N, C-alpha and C positions, 0 to 999 in steps of 0.2 A: 427241266429244275423249275420249281414251282416259285413264283413270285413269294417275296417275305410283305409285302404290300395289303392291307386290308382291302376285300372286295368292295371295286367302287371308288376307289381312292382317285381323288384326282392332284395331279401337280397344282402345288400353290401359284396362282397368276401373280408375279410378282414387276412383272415388265408392263409396261403401258404403251401402246401406240394411237396416234393421235394423228387425224386426217384431217384435209377442211374439203367440204363439197357442196353445191349447190343446194337449194331447200330442194328443187326439184330430184336428187339423188337420196338426197336423207328420206326426202316422202317414199320413193321408190324402194328403197332399202328396209326401211322401215315394214311396208306392203307386204316385201318380200319375205321378213324374216314373221312378219303375223303370219301369213299365208301357210308356212313352215311349223308353226309353234313355239317359236322361240324368240328371243330377243335381239335387237341390233348388234348388239356385240359379240355373241354367238355365232348369230348368222355371218357376220362379216368375218370373224374365225374361222369359221369352218369352209366356207367357200374360199377364201382366199387361201386358207392351207392344200386344200383342192386343187387351187389353179398354180399352186407354187411348185405342188408333185406334177403335175402337167407339163409344166415347164422345163422342168429338169427332169421328167423319165427319160429324156432319150439321150440323157447326160449319165444317167445311172442304170441303167435297165435295159435291157433289147429281147421285145418278146417277139416270136418267129413261131408261125406255124412248121409241120415238116417239111413242106415244100419250100420254104425261105431257108429252115435251118440247113438242107439238103444244099443250097445254092450257095448259101453263104460258106460251108465248110469246102464247095467246090471252088470258091474265089480264093480264100484264103489258103487254100493250100497247092497253089501254082505255085511256082518258084518264082522268088522276087526278081524283076528287070534289071539289067544292068544298064542306068540309065548315064553315059558320058560326062552330061552338061552337070548331073548332081554330085558323080565321082568327084569332079573337077573341084566344084564348088567347097565340096567336104573336104577337101584335102588343103582347101588356103587356109591359113590363121583366121581367126576370126579376127576382124577389127575390135571386136568389146574385149579383147583376151590381153591383161595385162601382161607387157614384157617380160619374163625373167629376171630378176636381179642382174646376172652375168653377161646377159644380152644386150645390147646398144639398141637406143630405141631409132623409127626410123623419122 
């Protein structure tokens, strides 16, 4: 499906992000932005987005090579173990559950 947005269209930047920094940090960020030929704001936003994606990557995507994929499938195809302690725990009533209206409270 083709996009209906004109080529080169960028969403409007309507949200403001403010942060405090030392003069040394600001100078370092400005130096890095200049080295990439961009402005501090663009630099911080692009690098912040990359850092956020790295932090969240293992919570969203799993990239495995062929050997790791095969091992993953082997481990996950094993039958589940019966853990008696876990079974007993899951059979107990939850301490957070509200008692039914027809049950007396303990």
